[in-house]
PASEBA-1860 file (N, C-alpha, C; in nm, 3 decimals):
! residues 227
1> MIVGLVMV> -1.276/1.627/1.330/-1.195/1.516/1.283/-1.254/1.451/1.158 ~ -1.387/1.448/1.150/-1.450/1.392/1.030/-1.417/1.478/0.909 ~ -1.425/1.610/0.926/-1.389/1.701/0.817/-1.241/1.684/0.782 ~ -1.157/1.668/0.884/-1.015/1.645/0.860/-0.991/1.517/0.781 ~ -1.066/1.411/0.814/-1.051/1.284/0.741/-1.087/1.301/0.594 ~ -1.197/1.373/0.567/-1.238/1.395/0.428/-1.132/1.475/0.352 ~ -1.077/1.577/0.417/-0.974/1.659/0.354/-0.846/1.580/0.330 ~ -0.812/1.492/0.425/-0.693/1.408/0.409/-0.710/1.315/0.289
9> LACGAVVG> -0.828/1.255/0.276/-0.853/1.166/0.162/-0.844/1.243/0.030 ~ -0.897/1.365/0.028/-0.889/1.447/-0.092/-0.743/1.481/-0.125 ~ -0.665/1.515/-0.022/-0.523/1.543/-0.045/-0.450/1.418/-0.093 ~ -0.488/1.302/-0.041/-0.427/1.178/-0.088/-0.454/1.154/-0.236 ~ -0.576/1.184/-0.280/-0.607/1.169/-0.422/-0.522/1.264/-0.506 ~ -0.503/1.386/-0.458/-0.420/1.483/-0.532/-0.275/1.435/-0.538 ~ -0.222/1.386/-0.426/-0.085/1.335/-0.425/-0.071/1.217/-0.521 ~ -0.171/1.130/-0.525/-0.167/1.018/-0.617/-0.163/1.063/-0.762
17> VVTEFVTV> -0.245/1.162/-0.797/-0.247/1.212/-0.934/-0.114/1.278/-0.969 ~ -0.059/1.357/-0.875/0.072/1.420/-0.899/0.180/1.314/-0.918 ~ 0.174/1.207/-0.839/0.271/1.097/-0.854/0.263/1.036/-0.993 ~ 0.142/1.017/-1.042/0.127/0.959/-1.176/0.184/1.051/-1.283 ~ 0.159/1.181/-1.272/0.208/1.275/-1.372/0.359/1.289/-1.368 ~ 0.416/1.293/-1.248/0.558/1.327/-1.232/0.648/1.205/-1.247 ~ 0.609/1.092/-1.190/0.701/0.978/-1.180/0.664/0.859/-1.266 ~ 0.540/0.848/-1.309/0.498/0.728/-1.382/0.484/0.755/-1.531
25> RPVMKSIE> 0.414/0.860/-1.565/0.387/0.885/-1.707/0.513/0.902/-1.790 ~ 0.616/0.977/-1.745/0.737/0.986/-1.828/0.808/0.851/-1.846 ~ 0.805/0.767/-1.741/0.874/0.638/-1.749/0.798/0.541/-1.839 ~ 0.665/0.550/-1.841/0.586/0.457/-1.922/0.615/0.472/-2.070 ~ 0.675/0.583/-2.111/0.707/0.602/-2.252/0.836/0.532/-2.293 ~ 0.914/0.486/-2.195/1.041/0.421/-2.225/1.021/0.270/-2.238 ~ 1.126/0.202/-2.278/1.120/0.056/-2.295/1.111/-0.012/-2.159 ~ 1.195/0.032/-2.066/1.197/-0.028/-1.932/1.088/0.039/-1.847
33> QHLYVLST> 0.964/-0.003/-1.868/0.853/0.062/-1.800/0.851/0.034/-1.650 ~ 0.912/-0.076/-1.607/0.911/-0.109/-1.465/1.000/-0.017/-1.382 ~ 1.070/0.075/-1.446/1.151/0.170/-1.371/1.065/0.267/-1.291 ~ 0.933/0.267/-1.313/0.849/0.357/-1.234/0.852/0.320/-1.085 ~ 0.892/0.197/-1.053/0.906/0.160/-0.912/1.014/0.246/-0.846 ~ 1.127/0.266/-0.917/1.235/0.349/-0.864/1.197/0.497/-0.863 ~ 1.128/0.542/-0.967/1.092/0.684/-0.973/0.991/0.719/-0.865 ~ 0.894/0.632/-0.838/0.798/0.659/-0.732/0.865/0.655/-0.595
41> LAFALMVQ> 0.962/0.564/-0.578/1.035/0.559/-0.451/1.115/0.687/-0.430 ~ 1.179/0.736/-0.535/1.254/0.862/-0.524/1.160/0.978/-0.490 ~ 1.045/0.981/-0.552/0.947/1.087/-0.523/0.899/1.078/-0.379 ~ 0.879/0.956/-0.329/0.837/0.939/-0.190/0.943/0.990/-0.094 ~ 1.070/0.964/-0.124/1.178/1.014/-0.039/1.183/1.167/-0.040 ~ 1.158/1.229/-0.156/1.155/1.374/-0.163/1.041/1.430/-0.077 ~ 0.923/1.369/-0.086/0.811/1.414/-0.003/0.843/1.398/0.145 ~ 0.909/1.287/0.179/0.945/1.263/0.318/1.040/1.371/0.371
49> QLTAIEWG> 1.140/1.405/0.292/1.236/1.506/0.337/1.171/1.644/0.347 ~ 1.086/1.678/0.253/1.015/1.806/0.261/0.925/1.811/0.384 ~ 0.862/1.698/0.415/0.778/1.691/0.535/0.862/1.713/0.661 ~ 0.980/1.652/0.664/1.068/1.668/0.781/1.113/1.813/0.795 ~ 1.141/1.879/0.683/1.184/2.020/0.690/1.072/2.109/0.741 ~ 0.949/2.080/0.702/0.837/2.166/0.737/0.788/2.140/0.879 ~ 0.774/2.012/0.919/0.713/1.979/1.048/0.808/1.913/1.148 ~ 0.933/1.890/1.108/1.028/1.831/1.201/1.023/1.679/1.200
57> TDAQPFPQ> 1.115/1.619/1.275/1.127/1.473/1.278/1.077/1.413/1.409 ~ 1.029/1.493/1.501/0.979/1.440/1.628/0.841/1.378/1.608 ~ 0.816/1.270/1.680/0.685/1.205/1.673/0.578/1.296/1.732 ~ 0.466/1.307/1.663/0.356/1.394/1.706/0.236/1.309/1.744 ~ 0.173/1.340/1.859/0.051/1.266/1.895/-0.061/1.296/1.797 ~ -0.150/1.198/1.783/-0.258/1.211/1.686/-0.391/1.212/1.760 ~ -0.479/1.306/1.731/-0.607/1.313/1.805/-0.699/1.196/1.769 ~ -0.794/1.170/1.858/-0.888/1.060/1.837/-0.997/1.101/1.739
65> LLPIGPGW> -1.040/1.003/1.661/-1.149/1.027/1.567/-1.283/1.025/1.639 ~ -1.299/0.932/1.735/-1.421/0.919/1.813/-1.386/0.928/1.962 ~ -1.468/0.994/2.042/-1.438/1.010/2.186/-1.470/0.884/2.266 ~ -1.394/0.778/2.243/-1.411/0.653/2.316/-1.291/0.634/2.407 ~ -1.317/0.599/2.534/-1.213/0.591/2.634/-1.114/0.479/2.610 ~ -1.010/0.469/2.695/-0.908/0.365/2.680/-0.964/0.227/2.712 ~ -0.882/0.125/2.687/-0.924/-0.013/2.707/-0.935/-0.087/2.575 ~ -1.004/-0.201/2.577/-1.014/-0.280/2.455/-1.104/-0.215/2.351
73> LDQKFWLP> -1.183/-0.114/2.394/-1.265/-0.039/2.299/-1.191/0.078/2.237 ~ -1.066/0.099/2.276/-0.988/0.210/2.223/-0.976/0.195/2.072 ~ -1.009/0.304/2.002/-1.017/0.296/1.858/-0.883/0.274/1.790 ~ -0.772/0.299/1.860/-0.644/0.276/1.796/-0.619/0.128/1.771 ~ -0.698/0.040/1.835/-0.685/-0.103/1.812/-0.778/-0.152/1.701 ~ -0.903/-0.105/1.703/-0.999/-0.159/1.607/-1.016/-0.073/1.483 ~ -0.981/0.056/1.489/-1.001/0.143/1.373/-0.914/0.102/1.253 ~ -0.783/0.068/1.272/-0.706/0.021/1.156/-0.762/-0.107/1.095
81> MLACVATV> -0.808/-0.200/1.180/-0.866/-0.324/1.128/-0.995/-0.295/1.051 ~ -1.077/-0.204/1.103/-1.200/-0.168/1.034/-1.171/-0.103/0.900 ~ -1.070/-0.015/0.896/-1.032/0.048/0.769/-0.979/-0.055/0.670 ~ -0.904/-0.154/0.720/-0.851/-0.259/0.632/-0.964/-0.342/0.573 ~ -1.059/-0.383/0.657/-1.171/-0.463/0.608/-1.254/-0.385/0.507 ~ -1.282/-0.258/0.539/-1.361/-0.175/0.448/-1.290/-0.157/0.314 ~ -1.156/-0.140/0.317/-1.081/-0.122/0.193/-1.082/-0.247/0.109 ~ -1.056/-0.363/0.172/-1.052/-0.489/0.097/-1.188/-0.522/0.038
89> VGLELLYR> -1.293/-0.508/0.118/-1.428/-0.537/0.069/-1.466/-0.440/-0.043 ~ -1.434/-0.313/-0.024/-1.466/-0.214/-0.127/-1.394/-0.241/-0.258 ~ -1.266/-0.279/-0.251/-1.191/-0.309/-0.373/-1.245/-0.434/-0.441 ~ -1.281/-0.535/-0.362/-1.337/-0.656/-0.422/-1.468/-0.626/-0.494 ~ -1.554/-0.546/-0.432/-1.680/-0.508/-0.496/-1.653/-0.425/-0.621 ~ -1.554/-0.335/-0.614/-1.521/-0.252/-0.730/-1.473/-0.337/-0.846 ~ -1.382/-0.432/-0.819/-1.323/-0.513/-0.925/-1.423/-0.611/-0.986 ~ -1.511/-0.664/-0.906/-1.596/-0.774/-0.951/-1.734/-0.730/-1.000
97> HTLVGRAF> -1.779/-0.611/-0.961/-1.918/-0.575/-0.990/-1.933/-0.441/-1.061 ~ -1.824/-0.380/-1.105/-1.835/-0.255/-1.178/-1.751/-0.261/-1.306 ~ -1.793/-0.186/-1.406/-1.717/-0.181/-1.530/-1.582/-0.113/-1.511 ~ -1.578/-0.011/-1.425/-1.451/0.057/-1.399/-1.352/-0.038/-1.334 ~ -1.400/-0.118/-1.238/-1.312/-0.214/-1.175/-1.258/-0.318/-1.271 ~ -1.343/-0.365/-1.359/-1.298/-0.463/-1.460/-1.199/-0.399/-1.557 ~ -1.220/-0.271/-1.585/-1.124/-0.201/-1.672/-0.989/-0.186/-1.601 ~ -0.990/-0.161/-1.470/-0.866/-0.158/-1.393/-0.790/-0.291/-1.407
105> LAIAEDSY> -0.862/-0.401/-1.392/-0.800/-0.532/-1.401/-0.746/-0.558/-1.541 ~ -0.819/-0.513/-1.642/-0.774/-0.533/-1.779/-0.645/-0.457/-1.807 ~ -0.637/-0.333/-1.759/-0.516/-0.254/-1.777/-0.398/-0.318/-1.706 ~ -0.422/-0.366/-1.583/-0.314/-0.429/-1.507/-0.268/-0.559/-1.571 ~ -0.360/-0.633/-1.631/-0.326/-0.763/-1.690/-0.249/-0.747/-1.820 ~ -0.297/-0.661/-1.908/-0.232/-0.645/-2.038/-0.270/-0.508/-2.093 ~ -0.182/-0.411/-2.074/-0.214/-0.274/-2.115/-0.225/-0.262/-2.267 ~ -0.146/-0.340/-2.340/-0.151/-0.333/-2.486/-0.285/-0.384/-2.540
113> AARALCLP> -0.331/-0.497/-2.486/-0.461/-0.548/-2.528/-0.574/-0.455/-2.485 ~ -0.560/-0.392/-2.369/-0.662/-0.300/-2.323/-0.672/-0.179/-2.415 ~ -0.555/-0.128/-2.459/-0.559/-0.017/-2.554/-0.619/-0.059/-2.687 ~ -0.596/-0.184/-2.727/-0.655/-0.233/-2.851/-0.807/-0.237/-2.842 ~ -0.858/-0.254/-2.720/-1.003/-0.255/-2.699/-1.058/-0.116/-2.674 ~ -0.973/-0.014/-2.695/-1.012/0.127/-2.682/-1.047/0.166/-2.539 ~ -0.985/0.099/-2.442/-1.002/0.142/-2.303/-0.916/0.266/-2.278 ~ -0.968/0.364/-2.206/-0.889/0.488/-2.178/-0.780/0.460/-2.074
121> ETQLRIAS> -0.668/0.410/-2.119/-0.563/0.367/-2.027/-0.514/0.482/-1.940 ~ -0.488/0.598/-2.000/-0.433/0.710/-1.923/-0.528/0.754/-1.813 ~ -0.656/0.771/-1.847/-0.754/0.815/-1.749/-0.771/0.712/-1.638 ~ -0.770/0.584/-1.676/-0.785/0.479/-1.575/-0.663/0.473/-1.483 ~ -0.544/0.496/-1.539/-0.424/0.495/-1.456/-0.426/0.611/-1.358 ~ -0.470/0.729/-1.403/-0.481/0.844/-1.312/-0.580/0.813/-1.200 ~ -0.694/0.754/-1.236/-0.794/0.721/-1.135/-0.740/0.618/-1.036 ~ -0.662/0.522/-1.084/-0.608/0.420/-0.995/-0.507/0.481/-0.897
129> YALAGMIG> -0.426/0.576/-0.942/-0.331/0.640/-0.852/-0.402/0.731/-0.753 ~ -0.508/0.796/-0.795/-0.587/0.875/-0.701/-0.648/0.786/-0.593 ~ -0.699/0.671/-0.634/-0.756/0.576/-0.539/-0.648/0.523/-0.444 ~ -0.530/0.493/-0.499/-0.420/0.444/-0.416/-0.377/0.549/-0.315 ~ -0.373/0.677/-0.357/-0.339/0.784/-0.263/-0.439/0.796/-0.151 ~ -0.568/0.781/-0.181/-0.671/0.785/-0.077/-0.657/0.669/0.020 ~ -0.626/0.550/-0.031/-0.610/0.434/0.056/-0.487/0.453/0.146 ~ -0.379/0.505/0.090/-0.260/0.530/0.171/-0.286/0.631/0.281
137> MLAGFTGA> -0.358/0.739/0.249/-0.390/0.838/0.350/-0.483/0.782/0.457 ~ -0.577/0.696/0.417/-0.666/0.633/0.513/-0.588/0.544/0.610 ~ -0.489/0.471/0.556/-0.406/0.386/0.641/-0.328/0.470/0.742 ~ -0.270/0.581/0.695/-0.197/0.667/0.787/-0.286/0.732/0.890 ~ -0.405/0.773/0.850/-0.498/0.840/0.940/-0.544/0.746/1.050 ~ -0.575/0.621/1.015/-0.627/0.527/1.114/-0.516/0.465/1.198 ~ -0.394/0.456/1.144/-0.286/0.394/1.220/-0.202/0.490/1.301 ~ -0.220/0.621/1.280/-0.133/0.718/1.346/-0.157/0.727/1.495
145> QMLLASFG> -0.274/0.688/1.544/-0.299/0.695/1.687/-0.213/0.594/1.763 ~ -0.181/0.482/1.699/-0.095/0.383/1.763/0.052/0.409/1.733 ~ 0.084/0.444/1.607/0.223/0.463/1.567/0.273/0.606/1.586 ~ 0.180/0.700/1.608/0.209/0.843/1.612/0.248/0.892/1.472 ~ 0.236/1.021/1.452/0.276/1.082/1.325/0.425/1.111/1.334 ~ 0.506/1.021/1.279/0.650/1.028/1.298/0.722/1.019/1.165 ~ 0.830/1.096/1.152/0.916/1.092/1.034/0.980/0.956/1.016 ~ 1.008/0.887/1.127/1.076/0.758/1.120/0.988/0.642/1.080
153> NQAILNFY> 0.857/0.664/1.063/0.767/0.554/1.026/0.779/0.515/0.880 ~ 0.836/0.603/0.797/0.830/0.582/0.652/0.896/0.452/0.609 ~ 1.017/0.428/0.658/1.091/0.310/0.613/1.022/0.181/0.655 ~ 0.979/0.174/0.781/0.918/0.051/0.830/0.782/0.027/0.765 ~ 0.708/0.136/0.737/0.578/0.119/0.673/0.594/0.076/0.527 ~ 0.697/0.126/0.460/0.725/0.077/0.325/0.755/-0.072/0.326 ~ 0.833/-0.115/0.425/0.868/-0.257/0.435/0.744/-0.341/0.462 ~ 0.664/-0.301/0.562/0.546/-0.379/0.597/0.433/-0.362/0.494
161> GFVPVALG> 0.448/-0.270/0.403/0.351/-0.260/0.294/0.390/-0.345/0.176 ~ 0.520/-0.350/0.145/0.564/-0.424/0.028/0.570/-0.574/0.052 ~ 0.621/-0.614/0.168/0.641/-0.757/0.194/0.511/-0.837/0.187 ~ 0.401/-0.796/0.252/0.278/-0.875/0.239/0.227/-0.886/0.095 ~ 0.243/-0.777/0.018/0.199/-0.781/-0.122/0.282/-0.882/-0.201 ~ 0.415/-0.880/-0.179/0.502/-0.975/-0.249/0.477/-1.118/-0.203 ~ 0.454/-1.136/-0.073/0.428/-1.270/-0.022/0.295/-1.324/-0.073 ~ 0.193/-1.240/-0.072/0.062/-1.285/-0.115/0.050/-1.300/-0.264
169> GMGSNRGA> 0.122/-1.219/-0.340/0.111/-1.223/-0.484/0.067/-1.088/-0.538 ~ 0.144/-1.034/-0.631/0.111/-0.904/-0.688/-0.027/-0.909/-0.756 ~ -0.111/-0.811/-0.721/-0.242/-0.804/-0.782/-0.350/-0.882/-0.710 ~ -0.316/-0.949/-0.600/-0.413/-1.029/-0.526/-0.440/-0.960/-0.392 ~ -0.559/-0.902/-0.377/-0.594/-0.838/-0.251/-0.605/-0.940/-0.138 ~ -0.665/-1.055/-0.167/-0.679/-1.158/-0.065/-0.542/-1.210/-0.025 ~ -0.454/-1.229/-0.123/-0.320/-1.275/-0.092/-0.244/-1.176/-0.007 ~ -0.265/-1.046/-0.033/-0.197/-0.944/0.046/-0.244/-0.947/0.191
177> VIGGLALG> -0.374/-0.968/0.213/-0.426/-0.977/0.349/-0.369/-1.099/0.420 ~ -0.368/-1.213/0.350/-0.311/-1.335/0.409/-0.163/-1.316/0.439 ~ -0.090/-1.255/0.343/0.052/-1.229/0.365/0.077/-1.135/0.480 ~ -0.008/-1.033/0.497/0.007/-0.940/0.608/-0.016/-1.006/0.743 ~ -0.121/-1.089/0.751/-0.148/-1.160/0.876/-0.035/-1.258/0.908 ~ 0.013/-1.330/0.806/0.123/-1.424/0.829/0.249/-1.351/0.873 ~ 0.276/-1.236/0.811/0.394/-1.158/0.850/0.384/-1.110/0.993 ~ 0.266/-1.061/1.032/0.249/-1.014/1.169/0.268/-1.125/1.271
185> LFQQAANF> 0.209/-1.242/1.245/0.224/-1.354/1.338/0.368/-1.400/1.346 ~ 0.434/-1.409/1.231/0.573/-1.455/1.233/0.664/-1.354/1.302 ~ 0.638/-1.224/1.281/0.722/-1.122/1.344/0.708/-1.126/1.496 ~ 0.585/-1.142/1.543/0.566/-1.149/1.688/0.631/-1.274/1.746 ~ 0.624/-1.385/1.673/0.691/-1.506/1.719/0.842/-1.487/1.721 ~ 0.896/-1.419/1.619/1.040/-1.394/1.614/1.083/-1.300/1.726 ~ 0.999/-1.199/1.756/1.031/-1.109/1.867/1.035/-1.184/2.000 ~ 0.945/-1.280/2.016/0.939/-1.357/2.141/1.056/-1.454/2.152
193> LVGGVFAA> 1.096/-1.514/2.038/1.199/-1.618/2.042/1.340/-1.560/2.039 ~ 1.366/-1.464/1.951/1.503/-1.412/1.936/1.512/-1.265/1.974 ~ 1.409/-1.186/1.942/1.405/-1.047/1.983/1.505/-0.958/1.911 ~ 1.488/-0.827/1.930/1.582/-0.730/1.877/1.592/-0.732/1.726 ~ 1.715/-0.704/1.680/1.739/-0.696/1.537/1.729/-0.832/1.470 ~ 1.746/-0.939/1.548/1.739/-1.073/1.489/1.598/-1.105/1.441 ~ 1.497/-1.043/1.500/1.361/-1.065/1.453/1.344/-1.012/1.311 ~ 1.398/-0.892/1.285/1.391/-0.837/1.149/1.469/-0.923/1.051
201> VAVFAVFI> 1.585/-0.977/1.095/1.663/-1.066/1.009/1.583/-1.191/0.976 ~ 1.513/-1.246/1.075/1.432/-1.365/1.052/1.319/-1.337/0.953 ~ 1.257/-1.220/0.964/1.149/-1.185/0.871/1.203/-1.174/0.729 ~ 1.317/-1.108/0.711/1.378/-1.098/0.579/1.416/-1.234/0.524 ~ 1.467/-1.322/0.610/1.508/-1.455/0.565/1.387/-1.534/0.513 ~ 1.277/-1.530/0.587/1.156/-1.601/0.541/1.104/-1.538/0.413 ~ 1.109/-1.407/0.404/1.065/-1.337/0.283/1.144/-1.383/0.161 ~ 1.275/-1.391/0.174/1.361/-1.434/0.063/1.334/-1.580/0.027
209> IVLLLRPE> 1.318/-1.665/0.127/1.294/-1.808/0.102/1.162/-1.828/0.027 ~ 1.057/-1.756/0.071/0.927/-1.770/0.005/0.935/-1.725/-0.141 ~ 1.003/-1.614/-0.167/1.013/-1.565/-0.304/1.100/-1.656/-0.391 ~ 1.198/-1.721/-0.330/1.279/-1.817/-0.407/1.197/-1.940/-0.445 ~ 1.112/-1.986/-0.353/1.031/-2.105/-0.380/0.909/-2.073/-0.466 ~ 0.846/-1.958/-0.440/0.728/-1.917/-0.516/0.742/-1.770/-0.554 ~ 0.810/-1.740/-0.664/0.827/-1.599/-0.703/0.697/-1.526/-0.727 ~ 0.591/-1.600/-0.764/0.462/-1.536/-0.789/0.384/-1.509/-0.661
217> GLAGVATA> 0.436/-1.552/-0.545/0.368/-1.530/-0.418/0.283/-1.649/-0.378 ~ 0.236/-1.646/-0.254/0.159/-1.758/-0.201/0.026/-1.776/-0.272 ~ -0.040/-1.667/-0.306/-0.170/-1.675/-0.372/-0.163/-1.637/-0.519 ~ -0.042/-1.612/-0.570/-0.028/-1.575/-0.710/-0.031/-1.695/-0.802 ~ -0.046/-1.668/-0.928/-0.050/-1.773/-1.030/0.066/-1.749/-1.126 ~ 0.142/-1.855/-1.150/0.254/-1.845/-1.241/0.203/-1.821/-1.382 ~ 0.257/-1.718/-1.447/0.216/-1.683/-1.581/0.304/-1.752/-1.684 ~ 0.240/-1.797/-1.790/0.316/-1.863/-1.897/0.386/-1.760/-1.983
225> RRV> 0.507/-1.791/-2.021/0.586/-1.700/-2.102/0.560/-1.728/-2.249 ~ 0.529/-1.623/-2.325/0.504/-1.637/-2.467/0.635/-1.638/-2.543 ~ 0.649/-1.732/-2.634/0.771/-1.743/-2.715/0.732/-1.746/-2.862
END
């Protein structure tokens, strides 16, 4: 399983690089550069359908990483949390204490100014997508024991991945963690109070209200518009 984890992370990096080449780089040459959100979503749907054709749509059990018995020590409960903490701490250390991390932040903040400073934007973007692919694969690997490896997980995982980021603020790792915890608590409260499909409606309603009141997110900072 350890060897499998390493291979999965390597495959995630490859998928991330392919995503950058196929769906992001062609769009970045156009005026509407934000269209890469749609192109990456389309590519994700293609990968999902190909996966369903190859391995089917039935949920598959996932083997344990460590031979620890059931109960509160069961790794399906603590392994996703451990992976989340390790990812957040690792990204914070990368951004704050390395030159590569600071270059990532510079590219994300203002790509034109970063190019003016002779930062290798293309290489940094490829590296960022490779890193994102590894993080995504790590999330799937650690969470599959609870959710199972299922074709139907894609839509709900996209939702629970995007909403905390939007609630916390784009580009804020701490805000995303806070947004994810708040979303989980609110969803469980909604399941207890109204249940069923109404819980999802309540989550969407709060999501829309928060974005209407604070478009930059709970931990985001409103940017001044240059005129």
